C-alpha positions in Angstrom: -2.2 -49.4 -47.7 -4.9 -51.5 -49.1 -5.9 -52.1 -45.6 -6.6 -48.4 -44.8 -8.2 -47.9 -48.2 -9.8 -51.1 -48.3 -7.9 -51.8 -52.5 -7.5 -55.8 -54.1 -4.8 -55.7 -55.2 -5.6 -58.5 -58.7 -3.4 -59.9 -60.6 -2.8 -62.7 -62.8 -0.9 -65.4 -61.8 2.4 -66.3 -64.5 2.4 -69.2 -66.1 -1.1 -68.9 -66.4 -3.4 -67.8 -69.3 -6.4 -68.5 -68.1 -6.4 -65.8 -65.7 -5.6 -63.6 -69.1 -8.3 -64.9 -70.7 -9.1 -61.3 -72.3 -5.3 -60.7 -73.1 -5.0 -64.3 -74.5 -7.3 -64.4 -77.1 -6.3 -61.3 -78.8 -3.1 -62.0 -78.8 -3.9 -65.5 -80.5 -6.2 -62.9 -83.5 -3.0 -60.9 -83.6 -0.7 -64.4 -84.4 -2.9 -66.1 -86.3 -3.2 -62.5 -88.8 0.2 -63.4 -89.4 2.2 -62.1 -86.5 4.4 -64.2 -84.4 5.9 -64.0 -81.3 9.9 -64.2 -82.8 8.2 -60.6 -85.2 10.5 -57.7 -84.2 8.1 -55.1 -84.5 11.0 -51.8 -85.5 11.0 -53.8 -88.9 6.5 -54.3 -90.2 5.8 -52.0 -93.1 3.2 -49.3 -92.0 0.7 -50.4 -94.0 0.6 -54.4 -92.7 0.3 -52.6 -89.6 -2.2 -50.8 -90.5 -3.8 -53.4 -92.4 -3.9 -55.7 -88.7 -5.5 -52.9 -86.5 -8.0 -51.8 -89.5 -9.4 -55.9 -89.2 -9.3 -55.8 -85.3 -11.7 -52.5 -85.1 -13.8 -54.6 -87.2 -14.7 -57.3 -85.5 -17.7 -56.6 -82.3 -16.8 -57.3 -78.8 -18.7 -58.7 -75.9 -17.7 -56.6 -73.6 -18.6 -53.2 -76.0 -21.4 -55.3 -76.2 -21.5 -56.8 -79.2 -20.1 -53.1 -81.1 -17.2 -52.7 -82.4 -14.5 -50.4 -81.1 -14.8 -47.9 -84.1 -18.1 -47.8 -83.4 -17.7 -47.0 -79.5 -15.2 -44.8 -80.3 -17.7 -43.4 -82.7 -20.8 -42.6 -80.2 -18.8 -39.9 -78.2 -17.4 -37.4 -81.3 -19.1 -35.5 -81.7 -21.1 -34.7 -85.8 -18.3 -31.8 -86.3 -15.1 -34.1 -84.7 -16.8 -37.4 -86.8 -17.3 -35.7 -90.0 -12.7 -35.2 -90.4 -11.9 -38.8 -89.5 
């Protein structure tokens, strides 16, 4: 199929974290915020998860032209929808 459609399959190799830079960086930040690798997410309190999500969504990202995810999301909302948000 790759030959017929001129597709390129790009996957990171197993155990090569530098090939997954953005993902690894996000994981590092989540670990720093208190989400350890041995935690069972089924037992996390909702307010704890909401606090971490709120903190992470307010950090500007180079991939979003140095805007926060919330700023990028709000750009696509209509004025009426943003009032309810």
